[in-house]
Steps between C-alpha positions, in 0.01 A plus 500: 500500500473821701236749376630774298519834676414816318840691496369804292494823694167643611411843361259726668387791293386835650385813330841658464751222579563120505638291777695184408517243773765236466386134511725391795527651850862511609403398863370173371822433303717577791290303751520197262878507461614614836527284800232573756618618841243447781237773485725711259427533145699815448819451291660811638460390849658157399786689343560710802495194719759330283714817505479504884611132509801593279587815694709307738746452222515864394796595725706210355407584151600868558820396659578286194409791266748717701772255468449477116519893488815483718653243254414720195667809676815287561491401138501862395776589753722217367449533129326841438175540333536224245178408325450194730569701807285786402215270415547297836489818700206650322297181517584447870378853579199472278382176652539661848306797394215277376493257784577710803151637573350161471761370743415775742793721427360817319799714581735251351301526173570884488870449561527231219293723270749775545789262402293388200465863398880561543580201282228557246550874431875540509604538128855357565468229758874516580447849641287378784701549819542176679451684835151574383424142416644404837269749675199359326593132576586584870170678540300210368687276736466726792133546457448128493714432795367776723130434420417420854616839647218724625644790304558303192253670257623859593863392455428306183293786343787754578759268349291440188422858456874596520585214263245640249639853531869392441384282205292772353790748527729246325252422230444878441878539451576215280188565277544892494568488129196275431201724571243258354636217728496735792149584457389135483726406792337751731150487362239392757432130505196371305412258768499571870 
């Protein structure tokens, strides 16, 4: 039987404060459970190495996400903003917004975020102009497609900025009778 370890925290008392030291060091726990890489005991370095290995798949994953967004747009075009079509379009845009920076497409995240705002903050979803949905989806697809161009970031930033302006203008109009909603829609984000 293994000897019993003392799992109680260590308490060091000073004149005007106390320091409680937990019984386990996280580094020992991580090293004990993680697979050791030659000369590398840092979990963040291992995670970055794994991400680098996966990065060859990123463009295929982003292409797949763009296809999903396109399919959702086509569903909205065929049947209107049914609950299923609305949900599919929002989820596709939201997933792209969350994944794009990791996949190396930060400008795509901004375009998808603008589409999410449009869908989320329009009180009557049927009032969303299909042309504005089309512009967002086409922007996402173009940014992904043209990523290799040398002027890509300049063009993508200008495109996303204009999409955001048009979306904000539309949201101000459809929410003009809802001042509390307008205030929350245009409040600065809590996270950067």
